[in-house]
Each structure stands twice: as structure tokens, then as C-alpha cells.
C-alpha positions in Angstrom: 158.1 40.9 104.5 157.0 40.9 108.3 159.9 42.0 109.5 159.2 45.1 107.0 155.6 46.0 107.5 156.6 45.8 111.7 158.9 48.8 110.5 156.5 50.7 108.9 154.0 50.5 111.7 156.8 51.8 113.6 157.5 54.8 112.0 154.1 55.4 111.7 153.5 55.1 115.5 156.9 57.6 116.1 155.7 60.1 113.4 151.7 60.4 115.5 153.5 60.7 118.6 155.6 63.4 117.1 152.4 65.2 116.0 150.7 64.5 119.2 153.3 65.9 121.3 153.4 69.3 119.4 149.9 69.1 120.8 150.2 67.4 124.4 151.5 70.9 125.9 148.4 72.7 125.3 144.9 72.3 127.3 142.4 69.7 126.0 140.0 71.9 124.6 142.3 74.3 123.0 144.4 71.3 121.3 140.6 70.0 120.2 139.8 73.8 118.3 143.2 73.2 116.9 142.6 69.8 116.0 139.0 71.0 114.3 140.9 74.2 112.3 143.4 71.5 111.0 140.3 69.9 109.6 138.4 72.9 107.9 136.2 72.7 111.0 135.3 76.3 112.9 137.1 77.5 116.2 134.7 77.1 119.5 135.1 81.3 119.9 134.0 81.6 116.2 131.4 78.9 116.7 130.0 81.0 120.3 130.5 84.5 118.4 127.9 83.2 115.4 125.6 81.8 117.7 125.2 84.8 119.7 125.3 86.9 116.5 122.3 85.0 115.3 120.5 84.6 118.7 120.5 88.9 118.7 119.2 88.8 115.2 116.0 86.4 116.2 115.5 88.6 119.2 115.7 91.6 117.2 113.3 89.9 114.7 110.9 89.1 117.3 110.6 92.4 119.2 110.0 94.0 115.1 107.4 92.1 114.8 105.6 92.9 118.1 106.5 96.4 117.1 104.5 96.4 113.6 102.0 93.7 115.4 100.9 96.8 118.2 101.3 99.4 115.1 98.8 97.8 113.0 96.4 97.4 116.2 97.0 100.9 117.4 96.4 101.9 113.4 92.9 99.8 113.5 91.4 101.6 117.0 92.3 105.1 115.5 90.8 104.3 112.7 87.2 103.3 115.1 87.6 105.5 117.3 87.8 108.4 114.3 85.2 106.5 112.5 82.8 107.1 116.0 83.4 110.6 115.8 83.4 111.7 112.8 79.4 110.0 113.1 79.1 112.3 116.2 79.8 115.1 114.6 77.2 114.8 111.8 74.5 113.5 114.5 75.0 116.8 116.1 73.6 118.5 113.0 70.5 116.5 112.5 69.7 116.5 116.8 67.8 120.6 116.6 65.6 119.1 113.3 64.7 116.4 115.6 64.5 118.7 118.8 61.9 121.0 116.8 59.5 118.0 115.6 59.6 116.9 119.5 58.2 121.1 119.8 55.7 120.8 117.3 54.6 117.6 118.4 54.3 118.9 122.3 52.1 122.3 120.9 48.7 122.2 121.5 46.6 121.9 118.1 42.9 122.0 117.4 42.1 118.5 116.9 40.1 118.3 113.6 42.4 120.7 111.5 45.9 119.4 112.8 45.3 115.4 113.3 46.9 114.8 109.9 49.9 117.3 110.4 50.4 115.8 113.5 51.0 112.3 112.5 53.0 112.8 109.4 55.0 114.9 111.8 55.2 111.5 114.0 56.3 109.9 111.5 59.2 111.9 109.9 59.9 112.1 113.8 60.3 108.0 114.0 62.2 108.0 111.2 65.0 109.8 112.4 64.8 108.1 115.2 65.4 105.5 113.5 68.3 106.2 111.2 70.0 107.7 114.5 69.8 104.6 116.0 71.4 102.7 113.1 74.2 104.6 113.4 74.3 104.0 117.3 73.2 106.7 118.8 70.6 106.5 121.9 67.9 108.9 123.7 69.7 109.3 127.8 66.3 108.3 129.9 65.7 111.1 132.2 61.7 111.6 133.4 61.7 109.9 136.2 64.9 109.1 136.7 67.1 109.9 139.6 69.1 113.0 138.6 72.4 112.0 137.1 75.1 115.1 136.6 76.9 112.8 133.8 74.0 112.6 131.8 71.8 115.5 133.1 71.5 119.2 133.1 69.5 120.6 135.8 67.4 123.8 134.0 65.2 124.0 137.5 64.7 122.4 140.6 61.4 122.8 141.8 60.2 121.6 145.4 57.8 119.1 145.2 56.4 116.6 147.7 54.9 114.5 144.5 58.7 113.3 143.6 61.5 111.5 145.6 64.7 114.1 146.0 66.2 114.3 143.2 64.0 112.8 140.8 63.7 114.3 137.1 60.2 115.5 136.8 60.1 116.8 133.1 62.9 116.9 130.4 63.3 119.7 128.1 65.5 118.6 125.9 66.7 115.2 125.6 70.2 114.4 125.9 71.7 111.5 123.5 74.7 109.3 123.3 76.9 107.7 120.8 77.5 103.9 122.2 79.4 105.6 125.8 79.8 108.9 124.4 77.8 111.6 125.6 76.9 113.9 122.6 74.2 116.0 124.9 73.2 115.9 127.9 69.0 116.2 129.2 68.5 119.5 130.3 65.0 118.3 132.7 63.3 119.7 135.8 64.5 118.0 139.0 62.3 117.8 142.3 63.5 118.6 145.8 61.6 116.7 148.3 62.2 118.3 151.8 60.1 115.9 153.2 62.4 113.0 152.1 65.8 114.0 152.1 
């Protein structure tokens, strides 16, 4: 019985050597691939191809997500700008009304007869200015300021020794801006002082 077991082992060893001998002529990496394929696995080349394809798809997904996020941010920014410009156009239609209130308040009237009218106009002007302030509209500072061509429009240059050179001495029409965007410049008279140049 022991002899028969030894013979069976010898036969199995010979068969294994024959099978391994068939793979000995191949390089070690190819022999491993062949062994994996015979066991039902995938080859190294197939694995690398699938890995590269997966990496390319993940990269494409990341790019598409970034593009989507950029498009969403651009949409929100454009929507905010559109809202701001739409407000600016609406505000421009109110500015002449406010100018007329200011002109009415500047005009000289008799003290007794027009005191109630004047206080009513002042109240209306104050309400208009408050409504514009809630919309983000601000008056451009002018009187007593240094002339700034970005926000002021010089109507007249007046020679004056009482004011600094290029100082705004009178505001003829108030300028307005919404946030940082200029709606219209302030129309002003500017001093020229030859002694302080």
C-alpha cells in the first residue's frame, strides 16, 4: 500500500512538472497572467486598461462638476447685476422729480404764506430720499469737496480767493450713485484760485 501511494505521488509530481514546464519558456509576468486567466481572473493588461478608463471617467466627472459650479456662480452673479441695473433704470426716472423738489425748496418765497407748503415739500423730499436710500442710491458729495472728474461735471470755473484751487463751491444739480456705479455726475461750479496753485 505504501508503494502504491509513492507511485501515485510520483505520477502527480511528473504531471505538475510537465504543466509547469510548458510555462517555463514564458517570462515570469506572462506566466502569471496565463495562470490568472486559467483560474478565471483578468490579465494585467486588461486590468490596466480598465483602470485607465476609470481614471479618465472620474477626471471627466470632476471637470463637469467644476463647470457646473462655475456656471451656477456666473448665473447668480449675472442675476444680481441684472437686478442692480434694473433698479438703476427705475431710479433714473425719479431723479428729475427729486430735482424739482430741491429747486422748489431753494426758491425764495414769502415767509408767512408759504411756510406750510415748504414744510410739505421738505417732507416729500425726505420720503423720496429715504426710499432711494433703501434701494442703495447715495448722493455724490460735492459742496466743499475737491473736484473729481469721475463723479463731478464742471459747469463753470469761478475765480475765487476764498476757496482752494479746484474746490467745488456750488452744487447745481446733485449727482447720484447706486452702490459703486455712477447714475449721473453732480453738476458743479468749481473755484480757481491763482494764488494757491
